N, C-alpha and C positions, 0 to 999 in steps of 0.2 A: 091258437092260430090256425087258423083256415085252409085248406089244401088248397095247390097248385094247380093246375090243369096244365094238361104237358109242354100245351103249344105255348103257354107263359114261359116255366123249365127252359124250355131250347130258347124263346128269344131270350131269357136273361142269360144262358150256356154264350149264348154266338157273343154276346157284348163282354161277357168276363174273356171270352178267347182272342180278344181284339188289343184285350191288355196286352198278349205277348208281339203284337205287331214290333217286327225289328230285331224282334232279342234270340228267338230260339230257330233260327235258322244253323244251321238245316232242317232242323228240324219243324213240321205241323204251328202254325196256332189252333190249342183246343181248348175247348171251355165244358166241365160238367158240373150238372146242378142232378144233388144226390134226393131223391124223395122218400122218405120213408111208407111205412105199409098206408099211412092215415093221409097218405098227399102229399104232408109237411114237410119243406128243405129243410132238413138235416146236415147239408154236407155240401162245398161246394170248391169250388178252382178252376185254378186256368196252368197251360205251361207256359212259366216264366223266360226260360232258357235252355239254351240248349245243355243235355245232362242230369238238367233239374230234376226234380220230380212230377213226373205226367200229370194233367188236369184230373185223372179220375185218381189217379194216388191222392193227391192233395183232399179229394172230396169226401173218400173212404175215410183218412188220417181226418177230421171233422169230425164223420158218420159217429164213429165209432162202430157200434153195435146197432145204432139205429138204422144202420142200413142194412143188415136183415130181414129180407123178406121183401124190401122196398128196391123202387126203381131208382132203372140212372140213366139222365137224360144225356148227351153226349153231341158234341159237334161231326165230330167224327170219326167215323170205325176206332174202336182200341187195340192197341196195335196187341201181337202176336209172337214177336222178337225179343229176344234177352239183348240189349246193348250194351248202352251206358245204365239204363234203366230196368229193368226187369218188366216181363209182359202184362198189359191194364187188362188182360184178360182171362187170366191166372189170376192176379188180385180183386178184380167183380166178382168170380167163382169164390176163392177164398172168404170174400165179405157177406156172402151170402145173398146175395144179390140176385132178384126172382125178375128180376128184366132191365130189360136197356134197351132205351130209343134213342137211334143213329142216324144225325140227318145226312150223312154223306159214308157212302165206303172210301175203301183206302186202297188211294192207288197206286202205293207202293207197294211192288211185290216181294220187297223184304218183311215190312212189317204187316200185311193183308194177314188177315184167316181169324179176325177176334172173334167174329159171329159167326162164322163154325163154331168155332172153340166155346165159346159159351152156346148155343144152343146143345152143341153134344154133350154136355153139363148141365139140359135142362133149364136153362135160360132161356123164356121168350126174346127175343130179338125182334125187332120193328123199325124199317128202315122208310126214310123220307119227310115225316113232319122239318116246317121249314129248310129243304135242301139247296132250294135255291138263297136262301139269304145267308147259311153258312158257307155254301159255297163264295159266291161273293166276298165274303170275310177272310177266307185261304187262298182267293183266287192266283196268285202268286204265286204259293208251293205246289198249288192241284193242278195248276199250267205247266209248269217247270217239272215235275215229276211224269205227269203222261206225257210228254215230250221230250224228254230225258236231255233238258237244257235248260237253262235260265230264264224269268222272267224279263226283257229287255223293255226298259224305257227309256225312251228319246227325249232328251230337257232340250231346250233348245232359248235361246234367247235373240229378238231381232227390233228394230221400228217398226211403226206402224207398217210401213214399206219395203217388211220381212229382210234387211240390210243384219246381217249379224259385226260389219264393221262397214269403215268409211271407208271415202276412194283411194287414201292414204294409208290404209291399213288397221286403224288405228280402233280397238273396239273394248276401250274400258274406261270408262264403262256403260253401257247399252242402257241395262236398267237401275232400276233402285238398290240402296242397303236393304233393303227390304225384303223384297225379289232375291237377292243372294244371301240373304238367311236362311228364306223360302226354301232355297237351294244345296244349302249344309243340311237344313233335315231332310230332305231329297236323300244326300251322299252317305245319311247316316241311317238310314230303314234298308241298302241294299248290302246284299255282300261284296262286291266289284262296280269301281267305276273306269269307263270305257273311253280313251281317247285313240285318234290316229297320231302318227308322225310327226302329221304339220302340226297340232297344233301343240305340238311341245316344241317345236321347232318354233314356231310362233310366239306365244305366250307362254312359254315354260314356268307352266302352272301347277301346284302340288298335288290338289285332285285331295286336299285328307279334308276331315269332320271340321267344319270352325263355328264357332258363334251359335252352338246353341244349349242349354241346358242354361243353369246358372252355375253349375262347375265342381258340384260336389259331386257328380257321379262320372265316372269314367266313361270316354268318347269309345265307340267300336272303329276302329279305324275300316274301310270296307279293302278289298285288292283295287289296286292301281295295275288294269292293262292297258300297256300302251301296245294298236296295233301298227305293226313298223314293219313291211316288208322285207327290207334288207339290212335294217339297224343300225337306223342311221340317230335313235336317240342319242343324245351328248353324255359323258360319263358324269358329268359333272351338271345335270338337270336333278332340276328340286321333286322330278318327280322319284328318282333313285338316291331321296335322303332317305335317315332313319323311320322318320314318322312313322310308317306303314309299310304293309309288305306290297314289290313292285315285280309285274312280271312283265319283260319287254316279248312278245308274241310276234315271233317272225314265222317267212314262212320256211326258213332249216325247223323250226320247232313245235308244227302245226298242221304244214301241207299248203299247196298253193292252189288256187284256186284255176281254169281258164282264165284269167286273166296276172295269172302267174302275182297276183296279190295271195296275200294270207287269205284260203278259205274261213268265209264268214262262218260258216253252219260250224265243221268242225273246232274251228273256236271257242262254238258258244259248249260243243258235247267237251272239250275236254276244259273249259269252266265249273260245267258242273258234274263232272270226275273228279274233281280239285273238292267239293263241296259250296259250289256257287248256286246258288239260286233262284238270284235279284243280283241286276246290271243297269246301271244308271249311263245310258249312252252319251255323254256331256262333247262330243266333237270330234271332226267337225261337219262341215256342212258336205262335203266331196264320199265322211264315212257314212257319215247318215245316210244318203241316197243311196250309198250300194247295203245296204242292213234293210232298208224299205223296201229296194228293187226284189231284195232276195226272199223278202215275207219272216223277216225274222225281230220285226219290230212288233209289241203289246200294246203298248199307251203313247201319249203323245204327254209329252205336258209341255208347253211351251211359254213363253211372257215374256206380253206386247209390249213395249216403252212406248208415250206418245208422242217421238220425236218422226222427224224425218231428215229422211240421209240424199234419198237420189239415186247416191249410185254409193258403189261397194260391192263384197260379194254378198250373196243370197244366204241366207240360213241352208236351204237346202242345194244342193246339187244334183245332179243327173240321177233319176230313182226307177228309171227305168221305164218312162213314159212320153209315149212319141207325139201322144194324140189325146186330147179333153176325152174322147170316150177309157184312156187307159190309165185317164188318173185315179189316185189311192184315197178309196173315198173313204171320210171319217164321221165316226157315230159320237156328236160332241152330250160330253158326261158330268162337263162342270166348267164354271166362271166366275173368273173372285178376283175381286179389288186385289194389290198386294202392295200396298204402299199406293203411288200415282199406276204400278203398272196393271196389267192384264194378266191375268193368273187363267189357261186354259188347259185342260184336260178330255182326248178326245182317245177311240178305240179304234182302227182301222180297220173297215170291213172286209170279211173275207170278201170275195171274190167268185163270184160266180164262173165256172167253164161251160 
């Protein structure tokens, strides 16, 4: 077998890491490739689920003695702490690995320090190859840890003229079954789903993950969060059923902002403390506007149906924009057909002061 360049090994590690998306939270996704002294791949692995073996441990188990004197190529700095598993830095040292190539440094102060431990043991450590690609693959977790709040995705559905409901308030269904199935996949990849109490009172949603997979595997249900300043969520609301855990976030529990409503920044901080690293904001237009005005939205996913209403509620209400110069600019990342609908993914641009 021919030797593998380090860059090719890192690209492979990044693709391995992606296999853990949606199942590792509150941990990151990580991929690892082990090369022997001749540069041949002798082990590879990824972190599959929280509490399970880390990518480096999986790869070392495959490699066995062939890892001794070799190189570990890993997408994230090996952890240096003992949690539900032991430190990967120690495992690499014990296996006799002589060189470790790392794409991205670990920003978590609890787990960071692996590179220093490796160097102290005489292991060569190299940072940087394919850092941008590795960062993009782990952007949700990295953003959450760096900001100490969940990575927030705002999802909305609207007609082409931007209406989220008809003039009489009816909104089921604006988009197609294909789009709704895609939304369930989005829910299945996050730790929490957020709505305002207005959405609960108007639509009585369940906010659970359904209609994904073939039913052979258990679906991880995200935490359901109702932003409900005054505690108006009915006792018989479907979000209170036993299908998933629910938190009714009131001002009494979270704290209030200047407007007397739930302080949204504090809400996200509390969710992070509870282990939430990613959240999907599903409704309604007033709550979405408040999150956008506060600069707390990291990604926008819009489903546009090829329909026109001409009247009815808009998909977004006051977002703190008073003039065109204050518009929230988005960077368009993707656009694709989902059934008859158009799915758009975009990222708010950072405003320059």
